[in-house]
N, C-alpha and C positions, 0 to 999 in steps of 0.2 A: 204577213209573216207565216211561214210554214210552222206547223206544230212541232214543238221540241220533242226530242226523243234521245234515248241513250244510244251511244255508238253501236251500230249493228255488229261490228266485229267482236264485241264483248259477249254477245249472245252465245257464242260457241263455248265459252268457258264459264259464263255465269248467266244462264238463261233466266233464272228467277229474278236476279237483280235487275236485269234489263226490263223484264216484265213489270215489276213493281215500280221501277223508275218511270216507265212510260204510262202505266195505268194510274198509279197513285200520285206520284210527284207531279208529272206534267199533265196527266189527264184529269186530275182532281184538284190538287192543291193550287197549281198555277191557274186554274180556271175558276176558282171561287170568286164571287162578286165583291168581297170585302175590300180588295185592293185592285187597282188597275195593273195591267202588265208592266207599265212604266214604273209604278211604285214598287212592285215586286222585284223588278230588276235592280232598282236602287238599293233595296234592302239586301238582296242577294249579293250584289257586287261589294257592298260595304262589309258584310260579314265575311265573305271570302278573302277580301283584302286584309281585314283585321286579324283573321285567323291564319294568314299566310298560306292560303290554299291556292297557290299559283297555277296548278295544273287545271283547275276548273275556272279560274278567274278569266283567262283569255276568252274562253267560249262565252261566258256570261257578260263580259264587256261588249262583245259583238251583239249579243241579244239585247243588251241595254240600249245600244244605239238604234237597233231595229225597232225597239219598243218606244222610241221617241225621246230618250234622254240625249242631251247634247254633250259633246266632249267637255265643254266648259263646266257643265253641272257635275259630271263625273269627276273632273279634276278638282272641283271645289269640295266634293264629298271626301275624296281621298286626302286632300290637304287637311280637312277637318279631323279625319280619323287618325292622322299622324300623331296627334297629341293625346289620343286615347288608346291607340293600339300599337304605337311604336313607329319610330322613324323608318327603320328598315322595311317594315311592311308597306308603308306608304310609298317609299321610293321604288320598291319592287312593283307595286300596283301602278304607279304613274308611268313607269317604263313600259309596262304591259299595255297600258292605255294608249301611249304614243304609237306603239306598233299597230295596234288594232285601228286606231284613228287614221293612221297613214294608209292602211289597207282599204278602209271604208272610203276615204277621200279619193283614192286611185280608181275605185270601182265605178 
């Protein structure tokens, strides 16, 4: 899988944000040995879904699939978090997961 990075078009308006995203978040935090990329993806997707951060969720669902999580595992995690983070958050996340899973299946 290619290294993650912030969208290049954001560098024009927020170059420092893109720099620290690439260097610190993706270049350091995501590369630490304490968790596998798969586990980091599960944590990230769960938090984004729980906090209703839909704009970032779609991207990270795709990364999660690329990092070895199965659709069934992501679905189970989202179902589980529905009872802790709210039904609307889970329904939004599962709808997003279906769209991402359909794209991955078609590829």
